[in-house]
DRENTORKOL-3810 file (N, C-alpha, C; in nm, 4 decimals):
REM DRENTORKOL-3810
@n.u->0.0798; n.v->-0.1111; n.w->-0.0005; ca.u->0.0070; ca.v->0.0111; ca.w->0.0005; c.u->0.1075; c.v->0.1112; c.w->-0.0006
@n.u->0.0428; n.v->0.2239; n.w->-0.0575; ca.u->0.0841; ca.v->0.3380; ca.w->-0.0661; c.u->0.0934; c.v->0.4298; c.w->0.0694
@n.u->0.2201; n.v->0.4719; n.w->0.1039; ca.u->0.2263; ca.v->0.5318; ca.w->0.2214; c.u->0.1793; c.v->0.6769; c.w->0.2209
@n.u->0.0643; n.v->0.7286; n.w->0.2877; ca.u->0.0050; ca.v->0.8462; ca.w->0.2990; c.u->0.0984; c.v->0.9577; c.w->0.3704
@n.u->0.0824; n.v->1.0603; n.w->0.3042; ca.u->0.1713; ca.v->1.1930; ca.w->0.3506; c.u->0.0663; c.v->1.2733; c.w->0.4067
@n.u->0.1330; n.v->1.3237; n.w->0.5151; ca.u->0.0357; ca.v->1.4190; ca.w->0.5800; c.u->0.0018; c.v->1.5502; c.w->0.4876
@n.u->-0.1049; n.v->1.6154; n.w->0.5444; ca.u->-0.1400; ca.v->1.7797; ca.w->0.4482; c.u->-0.0559; c.v->1.8553; c.w->0.4390
@n.u->0.0583; n.v->1.8610; n.w->0.5721; ca.u->0.1508; ca.v->1.9179; ca.w->0.5891; c.u->0.2710; c.v->1.9285; c.w->0.4909
@n.u->0.2984; n.v->1.7962; n.w->0.4759; ca.u->0.4234; ca.v->1.7491; ca.w->0.4073; c.u->0.3765; c.v->1.7778; c.w->0.2447
@n.u->0.2646; n.v->1.7471; n.w->0.2189; ca.u->0.2026; ca.v->1.7568; ca.w->0.0867; c.u->0.2026; c.v->1.8869; c.w->0.0408
@n.u->0.1666; n.v->1.9912; n.w->0.1267; ca.u->0.1796; ca.v->2.1182; ca.w->0.0949; c.u->0.2978; c.v->2.1982; c.w->0.1004
@n.u->0.3987; n.v->2.1219; n.w->0.1139; ca.u->0.5314; ca.v->2.1959; ca.w->0.1364; c.u->0.6438; c.v->2.1096; c.w->0.0442
@n.u->0.5603; n.v->2.0201; n.w->-0.0472; ca.u->0.6581; ca.v->1.9534; ca.w->-0.1294; c.u->0.6861; c.v->2.0892; c.w->-0.2394
@n.u->0.8128; n.v->2.0215; n.w->-0.3079; ca.u->0.8237; ca.v->2.1163; ca.w->-0.4242; c.u->0.7645; c.v->2.1113; c.w->-0.5228
@n.u->0.7109; n.v->2.2258; n.w->-0.6235; ca.u->0.6309; ca.v->2.1908; ca.w->-0.7315; c.u->0.6914; c.v->2.0900; c.w->-0.8049
@n.u->0.8196; n.v->2.0574; n.w->-0.8452; ca.u->0.8512; ca.v->2.0133; ca.w->-0.9492; c.u->0.8306; c.v->1.8481; c.w->-0.8780
@n.u->0.7999; n.v->1.8239; n.w->-0.7529; ca.u->0.7952; ca.v->1.7042; ca.w->-0.7124; c.u->0.6155; c.v->1.6642; c.w->-0.7290
@n.u->0.5510; n.v->1.7720; n.w->-0.6990; ca.u->0.3996; ca.v->1.7637; ca.w->-0.7510; c.u->0.3766; c.v->1.6830; c.w->-0.8939
@n.u->0.4738; n.v->1.7872; n.w->-0.9805; ca.u->0.4358; ca.v->1.7624; ca.w->-1.1062; c.u->0.4997; c.v->1.6361; c.w->-1.1556
@n.u->0.5802; n.v->1.5685; n.w->-1.0908; ca.u->0.6639; ca.v->1.4335; ca.w->-1.0994; c.u->0.5352; c.v->1.3379; c.w->-1.0664
@n.u->0.4917; n.v->1.3441; n.w->-0.9646; ca.u->0.4031; ca.v->1.2534; ca.w->-0.9273; c.u->0.2573; c.v->1.2744; c.w->-1.0500
@n.u->0.2286; n.v->1.3895; n.w->-1.0514; ca.u->0.1387; ca.v->1.3871; ca.w->-1.1430; c.u->0.1535; c.v->1.3731; c.w->-1.3065
@n.u->0.2416; n.v->1.3698; n.w->-1.3660; ca.u->0.3162; ca.v->1.3016; ca.w->-1.4607; c.u->0.2597; c.v->1.1574; c.w->-1.4740
@n.u->0.3123; n.v->1.0775; n.w->-1.3608; ca.u->0.2920; ca.v->0.9345; ca.w->-1.3840; c.u->0.1291; c.v->0.9081; c.w->-1.3613
@n.u->0.0443; n.v->0.9987; n.w->-1.2699; ca.u->-0.0614; ca.v->0.9344; ca.w->-1.2524; c.u->-0.1390; c.v->0.9930; c.w->-1.3795
@n.u->-0.1312; n.v->1.1130; n.w->-1.4487; ca.u->-0.1648; ca.v->1.1198; ca.w->-1.5447; c.u->-0.1543; c.v->1.0465; c.w->-1.6806
@n.u->-0.0233; n.v->0.9763; n.w->-1.7088; ca.u->-0.0054; ca.v->0.9055; ca.w->-1.8179; c.u->-0.0668; c.v->0.7537; c.w->-1.7726
@n.u->-0.0677; n.v->0.7176; n.w->-1.6542; ca.u->-0.1347; ca.v->0.5893; ca.w->-1.6263; c.u->-0.2822; c.v->0.5826; c.w->-1.6634
@n.u->-0.3213; n.v->0.6889; n.w->-1.6114; ca.u->-0.4747; ca.v->0.7430; ca.w->-1.6695; c.u->-0.4863; c.v->0.7116; c.w->-1.8026
@n.u->-0.4257; n.v->0.8111; n.w->-1.8494; ca.u->-0.4180; ca.v->0.7914; ca.w->-2.0313; c.u->-0.4221; c.v->0.6670; c.w->-2.0625
@n.u->-0.3396; n.v->0.6081; n.w->-2.0248; ca.u->-0.3032; ca.v->0.4620; ca.w->-2.0865; c.u->-0.4205; c.v->0.3373; c.w->-2.0496
@n.u->-0.4426; n.v->0.3629; n.w->-1.8945; ca.u->-0.5651; ca.v->0.2756; ca.w->-1.9016; c.u->-0.6829; c.v->0.3094; c.w->-1.9636
@n.u->-0.7015; n.v->0.4561; n.w->-1.9916; ca.u->-0.8753; ca.v->0.4793; ca.w->-2.0881; c.u->-0.8362; c.v->0.4191; c.w->-2.2091
@n.u->-0.7049; n.v->0.4520; n.w->-2.2551; ca.u->-0.7020; ca.v->0.3718; ca.w->-2.4084; c.u->-0.7012; c.v->0.2455; c.w->-2.4100
@n.u->-0.6480; n.v->0.1610; n.w->-2.3101; ca.u->-0.6790; ca.v->0.0178; ca.w->-2.3364; c.u->-0.7895; c.v->-0.0278; c.w->-2.3029
@n.u->-0.8684; n.v->0.0584; n.w->-2.2300; ca.u->-1.0022; ca.v->0.0200; ca.w->-2.2073; c.u->-1.1120; c.v->0.0479; c.w->-2.3343
@n.u->-1.0669; n.v->0.1509; n.w->-2.4006; ca.u->-1.1490; ca.v->0.2185; ca.w->-2.5294; c.u->-1.0831; c.v->0.1299; c.w->-2.6733
@n.u->-1.0090; n.v->0.1079; n.w->-2.6901; ca.u->-0.9124; ca.v->0.0945; ca.w->-2.8152; c.u->-0.8761; c.v->-0.0629; c.w->-2.7991
@n.u->-0.8941; n.v->-0.1492; n.w->-2.9191; ca.u->-0.8267; ca.v->-0.2542; ca.w->-2.9407; c.u->-0.6962; c.v->-0.2777; c.w->-3.0256
@n.u->-0.6223; n.v->-0.1658; n.w->-2.9655; ca.u->-0.4932; ca.v->-0.1218; ca.w->-3.0703; c.u->-0.3608; c.v->-0.2067; c.w->-3.0316
@n.u->-0.2651; n.v->-0.2659; n.w->-3.0760; ca.u->-0.1311; ca.v->-0.3078; ca.w->-3.0751; c.u->-0.0842; c.v->-0.1961; c.w->-2.9885
@n.u->0.0157; n.v->-0.2585; n.w->-2.8925; ca.u->0.1149; ca.v->-0.1516; ca.w->-2.8209; c.u->0.1633; c.v->-0.0046; c.w->-2.8755
@n.u->0.2143; n.v->-0.0244; n.w->-3.0237; ca.u->0.2745; ca.v->0.0640; ca.w->-3.0853; c.u->0.1716; c.v->0.1799; c.w->-3.1002
@n.u->0.0286; n.v->0.1515; n.w->-3.1572; ca.u->-0.0493; ca.v->0.2448; ca.w->-3.1874; c.u->-0.0998; c.v->0.3083; c.w->-3.0539
@n.u->-0.1165; n.v->0.2258; n.w->-2.9285; ca.u->-0.1475; ca.v->0.2628; ca.w->-2.8257; c.u->-0.0437; c.v->0.3955; c.w->-2.7581
@n.u->0.0813; n.v->0.3474; n.w->-2.7759; ca.u->0.1978; ca.v->0.4328; ca.w->-2.7289; c.u->0.1609; c.v->0.5789; c.w->-2.8080
@n.u->0.1310; n.v->0.5727; n.w->-2.9456; ca.u->0.1454; ca.v->0.6990; ca.w->-3.0232; c.u->0.0234; c.v->0.7827; c.w->-2.9765
@n.u->-0.0908; n.v->0.7191; n.w->-2.9449; ca.u->-0.2142; ca.v->0.7787; ca.w->-2.9085; c.u->-0.1812; c.v->0.8517; c.w->-2.7657
@n.u->-0.0758; n.v->0.7730; n.w->-2.6819; ca.u->-0.0728; ca.v->0.8330; ca.w->-2.5836; c.u->0.0027; c.v->0.9259; c.w->-2.5846
@n.u->0.1178; n.v->0.9504; n.w->-2.6406; ca.u->0.2038; ca.v->1.0216; ca.w->-2.6380; c.u->0.1548; c.v->1.1439; c.w->-2.6964
@n.u->0.0221; n.v->1.1438; n.w->-2.7683; ca.u->-0.0066; ca.v->1.2805; ca.w->-2.8229; c.u->-0.0931; c.v->1.3299; c.w->-2.6939
@n.u->-0.1472; n.v->1.2601; n.w->-2.6108; ca.u->-0.2522; ca.v->1.3162; ca.w->-2.4977; c.u->-0.1529; c.v->1.3821; c.w->-2.3701
@n.u->-0.0420; n.v->1.3099; n.w->-2.3700; ca.u->0.0431; ca.v->1.3750; ca.w->-2.2703; c.u->0.1542; c.v->1.4519; c.w->-2.3114
@n.u->0.1432; n.v->1.5059; n.w->-2.4037; ca.u->0.2523; ca.v->1.6027; ca.w->-2.4489; c.u->0.2242; c.v->1.7199; c.w->-2.3939
@n.u->0.3644; n.v->1.8128; n.w->-2.4195; ca.u->0.3223; ca.v->1.9430; ca.w->-2.2990; c.u->0.2030; c.v->2.0166; c.w->-2.3939
@n.u->0.1990; n.v->2.0212; n.w->-2.5061; ca.u->0.1121; ca.v->2.1185; ca.w->-2.5819; c.u->-0.0327; c.v->2.0542; c.w->-2.5697
@n.u->-0.0547; n.v->1.9428; n.w->-2.5590; ca.u->-0.2039; ca.v->1.8785; ca.w->-2.5176; c.u->-0.2275; c.v->1.9161; c.w->-2.3940
@n.u->-0.1339; n.v->1.8876; n.w->-2.3090; ca.u->-0.1996; ca.v->1.9294; ca.w->-2.1912; c.u->-0.1945; c.v->2.0872; c.w->-2.1318
@n.u->-0.1045; n.v->2.1688; n.w->-2.2013; ca.u->-0.1609; ca.v->2.3125; ca.w->-2.1935; c.u->-0.2813; c.v->2.3251; c.w->-2.2418
@n.u->-0.3161; n.v->2.2859; n.w->-2.3525; ca.u->-0.4681; ca.v->2.3414; ca.w->-2.4051; c.u->-0.5672; c.v->2.2554; c.w->-2.2600
@n.u->-0.5391; n.v->2.1328; n.w->-2.2533; ca.u->-0.6345; ca.v->2.1098; ca.w->-2.1366; c.u->-0.6554; c.v->2.1830; c.w->-2.0114
@n.u->-0.5223; n.v->2.2386; n.w->-1.9842; ca.u->-0.5238; ca.v->2.3381; ca.w->-1.8384; c.u->-0.6262; c.v->2.4493; c.w->-1.8968
@n.u->-0.6101; n.v->2.5076; n.w->-2.0335; ca.u->-0.6902; ca.v->2.6438; ca.w->-2.0559; c.u->-0.8267; c.v->2.6098; c.w->-2.0401
@n.u->-0.8620; n.v->2.4773; n.w->-2.1135; ca.u->-0.9968; ca.v->2.4373; ca.w->-2.0682; c.u->-1.0566; c.v->2.4403; c.w->-1.9614
@n.u->-0.9757; n.v->2.3808; n.w->-1.8909; ca.u->-1.0130; ca.v->2.3193; ca.w->-1.7364; c.u->-1.0245; c.v->2.4474; c.w->-1.6419
@n.u->-0.9491; n.v->2.5633; n.w->-1.6893; ca.u->-0.9528; ca.v->2.6616; ca.w->-1.5805; c.u->-1.0868; c.v->2.7331; c.w->-1.5215
@n.u->-1.1950; n.v->2.6996; n.w->-1.6034; ca.u->-1.3218; ca.v->2.7515; ca.w->-1.5623; c.u->-1.3787; c.v->2.6917; c.w->-1.4307
@n.u->-1.3335; n.v->2.5413; n.w->-1.4215; ca.u->-1.4130; ca.v->2.4771; ca.w->-1.3327; c.u->-1.3286; c.v->2.4522; c.w->-1.2174
@n.u->-1.1990; n.v->2.5086; n.w->-1.2130; ca.u->-1.1254; ca.v->2.4845; ca.w->-1.0936; c.u->-1.1490; c.v->2.5987; c.w->-0.9832
@n.u->-1.1043; n.v->2.5272; n.w->-0.8642; ca.u->-1.1565; ca.v->2.6140; ca.w->-0.7303; c.u->-1.0349; c.v->2.6973; c.w->-0.7060
@n.u->-1.0480; n.v->2.8089; n.w->-0.6324; ca.u->-0.9234; ca.v->2.8917; ca.w->-0.5788; c.u->-0.7869; c.v->2.8121; c.w->-0.5695
@n.u->-0.8272; n.v->2.7291; n.w->-0.4543; ca.u->-0.6976; ca.v->2.6606; ca.w->-0.4058; c.u->-0.6361; c.v->2.5869; c.w->-0.5313
@n.u->-0.7087; n.v->2.5213; n.w->-0.5902; ca.u->-0.6876; ca.v->2.4347; ca.w->-0.7220; c.u->-0.5942; c.v->2.5373; c.w->-0.8193
@n.u->-0.6696; n.v->2.6493; n.w->-0.8339; ca.u->-0.5932; ca.v->2.7647; ca.w->-0.9046; c.u->-0.4496; c.v->2.8211; c.w->-0.8443
@n.u->-0.4598; n.v->2.7856; n.w->-0.7150; ca.u->-0.3223; ca.v->2.8342; ca.w->-0.6567; c.u->-0.2080; c.v->2.7520; c.w->-0.6835
@n.u->-0.2496; n.v->2.6019; n.w->-0.6672; ca.u->-0.1584; ca.v->2.4828; ca.w->-0.6855; c.u->-0.0866; c.v->2.4924; c.w->-0.8302
@n.u->-0.1803; n.v->2.5073; n.w->-0.9297; ca.u->-0.1355; ca.v->2.5306; ca.w->-1.0551; c.u->-0.0459; c.v->2.6221; c.w->-1.0784
@n.u->-0.0578; n.v->2.7310; n.w->-1.0229; ca.u->-0.0011; ca.v->2.8802; ca.w->-1.0471; c.u->0.1387; c.v->2.8573; c.w->-0.9894
@n.u->0.1369; n.v->2.7716; n.w->-0.8602; ca.u->0.2675; ca.v->2.7599; ca.w->-0.7959; c.u->0.3630; c.v->2.6730; c.w->-0.8676
@n.u->0.2983; n.v->2.5458; n.w->-0.9214; ca.u->0.3849; ca.v->2.4847; ca.w->-1.0250; c.u->0.4137; c.v->2.5260; c.w->-1.1732
@n.u->0.3043; n.v->2.6026; n.w->-1.2253; ca.u->0.3548; ca.v->2.6588; ca.w->-1.3474; c.u->0.4758; c.v->2.7482; c.w->-1.3353
@n.u->0.4781; n.v->2.8261; n.w->-1.2473; ca.u->0.5818; ca.v->2.9460; ca.w->-1.2390; c.u->0.7293; c.v->2.8724; c.w->-1.1628
@n.u->0.7047; n.v->2.7768; n.w->-1.1195; ca.u->0.8549; ca.v->2.6861; ca.w->-1.0770; c.u->0.9309; c.v->2.6914; c.w->-1.1879
@n.u->1.0697; n.v->2.7304; n.w->-1.1275; ca.u->1.2012; ca.v->2.7347; ca.w->-1.2254; c.u->1.2225; c.v->2.6109; c.w->-1.2372
@n.u->1.2354; n.v->2.5897; n.w->-1.3776; ca.u->1.2605; ca.v->2.4348; ca.w->-1.4216; c.u->1.3992; c.v->2.4424; c.w->-1.5261
@n.u->1.4795; n.v->2.3636; n.w->-1.5385; ca.u->1.5936; ca.v->2.3567; ca.w->-1.6270; c.u->1.5525; c.v->2.2665; c.w->-1.7318
@n.u->1.4350; n.v->2.2098; n.w->-1.7503; ca.u->1.4140; ca.v->2.1549; ca.w->-1.8322; c.u->1.3133; c.v->2.1911; c.w->-1.9436
@n.u->1.3374; n.v->2.1967; n.w->-2.0528; ca.u->1.2380; ca.v->2.2636; ca.w->-2.1854; c.u->1.1814; c.v->2.1388; c.w->-2.2633
@n.u->1.0462; n.v->2.1432; n.w->-2.2760; ca.u->0.9746; ca.v->2.0511; ca.w->-2.3727; c.u->1.0512; c.v->2.0799; c.w->-2.5274
@n.u->1.0533; n.v->1.9457; n.w->-2.5779; ca.u->1.1302; ca.v->1.9663; ca.w->-2.7185; c.u->1.0389; c.v->2.0281; c.w->-2.8206
@n.u->0.9139; n.v->1.9887; n.w->-2.8070; ca.u->0.7956; ca.v->2.0245; ca.w->-2.9091; c.u->0.6897; c.v->2.1390; c.w->-2.8693
@n.u->0.7130; n.v->2.2010; n.w->-2.7783; ca.u->0.6568; ca.v->2.3043; ca.w->-2.7082; c.u->0.6919; c.v->2.4174; c.w->-2.6417
@n.u->0.6338; n.v->2.5267; n.w->-2.6382; ca.u->0.6642; ca.v->2.6807; ca.w->-2.6165; c.u->0.6917; c.v->2.6695; c.w->-2.4468
@n.u->0.7649; n.v->2.7543; n.w->-2.4453; ca.u->0.7848; ca.v->2.7706; ca.w->-2.2783; c.u->0.6555; c.v->2.8043; c.w->-2.2032
@n.u->0.5776; n.v->2.8685; n.w->-2.2413; ca.u->0.4660; ca.v->2.9042; ca.w->-2.1629; c.u->0.3625; c.v->2.7651; c.w->-2.1843
@n.u->0.3789; n.v->2.6691; n.w->-2.3116; ca.u->0.2914; ca.v->2.5740; ca.w->-2.3132; c.u->0.3421; c.v->2.4833; c.w->-2.2053
@n.u->0.4792; n.v->2.4748; n.w->-2.2069; ca.u->0.5438; ca.v->2.3689; ca.w->-2.0644; c.u->0.5438; c.v->2.4094; c.w->-1.9471
@n.u->0.5376; n.v->2.5222; n.w->-1.9108; ca.u->0.4730; ca.v->2.5797; ca.w->-1.7974; c.u->0.3315; c.v->2.5337; c.w->-1.7492
@n.u->0.2524; n.v->2.5453; n.w->-1.8513; ca.u->0.1147; ca.v->2.5483; ca.w->-1.8219; c.u->0.0861; c.v->2.3616; c.w->-1.8007
@n.u->0.1683; n.v->2.2782; n.w->-1.8687; ca.u->0.1567; ca.v->2.1485; ca.w->-1.8799; c.u->0.2033; c.v->2.1130; c.w->-1.7404
@n.u->0.3202; n.v->2.1949; n.w->-1.6652; ca.u->0.3522; ca.v->2.1454; ca.w->-1.5553; c.u->0.2693; c.v->2.1718; c.w->-1.4316
@n.u->0.2172; n.v->2.2987; n.w->-1.4862; ca.u->0.0870; ca.v->2.3173; ca.w->-1.3720; c.u->0.0021; c.v->2.2152; c.w->-1.3711
@n.u->-0.0487; n.v->2.1722; n.w->-1.4549; ca.u->-0.1600; ca.v->2.0775; ca.w->-1.4786; c.u->-0.1143; c.v->1.9276; c.w->-1.4070
@n.u->-0.0251; n.v->1.9134; n.w->-1.4401; ca.u->0.0991; ca.v->1.7673; ca.w->-1.3646; c.u->0.1016; c.v->1.7971; c.w->-1.2167
@n.u->0.1041; n.v->1.9255; n.w->-1.1723; ca.u->0.1463; ca.v->1.9478; ca.w->-1.0507; c.u->0.0073; c.v->1.9413; c.w->-0.9678
@n.u->-0.0840; n.v->1.9887; n.w->-1.0291; ca.u->-0.2392; ca.v->1.9797; ca.w->-0.9844; c.u->-0.2834; c.v->1.8312; c.w->-0.9602
@n.u->-0.2572; n.v->1.7387; n.w->-1.0571; ca.u->-0.3097; ca.v->1.5963; ca.w->-1.0637; c.u->-0.2001; c.v->1.5435; c.w->-0.9397
@n.u->-0.0813; n.v->1.5918; n.w->-0.9341; ca.u->-0.0102; ca.v->1.5327; ca.w->-0.8450; c.u->-0.0657; c.v->1.5550; c.w->-0.7125
@n.u->-0.1139; n.v->1.6601; n.w->-0.6713; ca.u->-0.1773; ca.v->1.7348; ca.w->-0.5479; c.u->-0.2855; c.v->1.6589; c.w->-0.5067
@n.u->-0.3783; n.v->1.6442; n.w->-0.6133; ca.u->-0.4827; ca.v->1.5789; ca.w->-0.5813; c.u->-0.4814; c.v->1.4361; c.w->-0.5548
@n.u->-0.4022; n.v->1.3680; n.w->-0.6368; ca.u->-0.3398; ca.v->1.2305; ca.w->-0.5884; c.u->-0.3188; c.v->1.2185; c.w->-0.4550
@n.u->-0.2026; n.v->1.3154; n.w->-0.4184; ca.u->-0.1365; ca.v->1.2748; ca.w->-0.2725; c.u->-0.2373; c.v->1.3124; c.w->-0.1844
@n.u->-0.3328; n.v->1.4233; n.w->-0.2195; ca.u->-0.4316; ca.v->1.4449; ca.w->-0.0918; c.u->-0.5494; c.v->1.3322; c.w->-0.0987
@n.u->-0.5520; n.v->1.2564; n.w->-0.1957; ca.u->-0.6251; ca.v->1.1421; ca.w->-0.1773; c.u->-0.7798; c.v->1.1937; c.w->-0.2119
@n.u->-0.7916; n.v->1.2984; n.w->-0.2658; ca.u->-0.9107; ca.v->1.3238; ca.w->-0.3610; c.u->-0.9533; c.v->1.2612; c.w->-0.4462
@n.u->-0.9948; n.v->1.1475; n.w->-0.4735; ca.u->-1.0225; ca.v->1.0532; ca.w->-0.5688; c.u->-1.1384; c.v->1.1257; c.w->-0.6413
@n.u->-1.2210; n.v->1.1638; n.w->-0.6025; ca.u->-1.3459; ca.v->1.2210; ca.w->-0.6793; c.u->-1.2989; c.v->1.3289; c.w->-0.7651
@n.u->-1.2605; n.v->1.4230; n.w->-0.6920; ca.u->-1.2165; ca.v->1.5328; ca.w->-0.7830; c.u->-1.0992; c.v->1.5097; c.w->-0.8636
@n.u->-1.0081; n.v->1.4172; n.w->-0.8351; ca.u->-0.9360; ca.v->1.3638; ca.w->-0.9119; c.u->-0.9835; c.v->1.3296; c.w->-1.0635
@n.u->-1.0340; n.v->1.2253; n.w->-1.0432; ca.u->-1.1312; ca.v->1.1682; ca.w->-1.1656; c.u->-1.2078; c.v->1.2498; c.w->-1.2359
@n.u->-1.2683; n.v->1.3512; n.w->-1.1931; ca.u->-1.3714; ca.v->1.4829; ca.w->-1.2635; c.u->-1.2325; c.v->1.5304; c.w->-1.3327
@n.u->-1.1322; n.v->1.5952; n.w->-1.2802; ca.u->-1.0409; ca.v->1.6730; ca.w->-1.3690; c.u->-0.9754; c.v->1.5790; c.w->-1.4697
@n.u->-0.9415; n.v->1.4593; n.w->-1.4190; ca.u->-0.9170; ca.v->1.3767; ca.w->-1.5292; c.u->-1.0000; c.v->1.3228; c.w->-1.6557
@n.u->-1.0979; n.v->1.3097; n.w->-1.6102; ca.u->-1.2161; ca.v->1.2801; ca.w->-1.7029; c.u->-1.2421; c.v->1.4116; c.w->-1.8039
@n.u->-1.2017; n.v->1.5367; n.w->-1.7424; ca.u->-1.2655; ca.v->1.6580; ca.w->-1.7998; c.u->-1.1376; c.v->1.6925; c.w->-1.9045
@n.u->-1.0351; n.v->1.6487; n.w->-1.8794; ca.u->-0.9172; ca.v->1.6641; ca.w->-1.9536; c.u->-0.8994; c.v->1.5777; c.w->-2.0747
@n.u->-0.9361; n.v->1.4346; n.w->-2.0600; ca.u->-0.9291; ca.v->1.3589; ca.w->-2.1894; c.u->-1.0864; c.v->1.3343; c.w->-2.2463
@n.u->-1.1634; n.v->1.3524; n.w->-2.1700; ca.u->-1.3176; ca.v->1.3427; ca.w->-2.2439; c.u->-1.2998; c.v->1.1992; c.w->-2.3195
@n.u->-1.3652; n.v->1.2393; n.w->-2.4304; ca.u->-1.3744; ca.v->1.1050; ca.w->-2.5316; c.u->-1.2655; c.v->1.0347; c.w->-2.6061
@n.u->-1.1332; n.v->1.0803; n.w->-2.5778; ca.u->-1.0084; ca.v->1.0399; ca.w->-2.6664; c.u->-0.9596; c.v->0.9068; c.w->-2.6287
END
């Protein structure tokens, strides 16, 4: 079983750590959704997943998502989006990369706080019928 973190610990994790966790959660959600929906070979699943987990795609998702976020969620996104990073996405602008990091940070925070209902709502909103 996964060790539960305290609220204090979660709220004091570096933004890059929240994004690190969120990236894994988002990727697993996308892969599971694709496997459930399509009868593709793994190569096709990989291509479809890559298009959804790209910084450009995640940036667009965050823009659409903004209207349903709570103020607390917006604060998490802002904190993660504005964090300094030496990494740059290969096929995305700096602003797209930062928005993607904000989305991943939010997903990581929701996962670590164990807000499963809200996490699922956000993930479903992002992925939709893909």
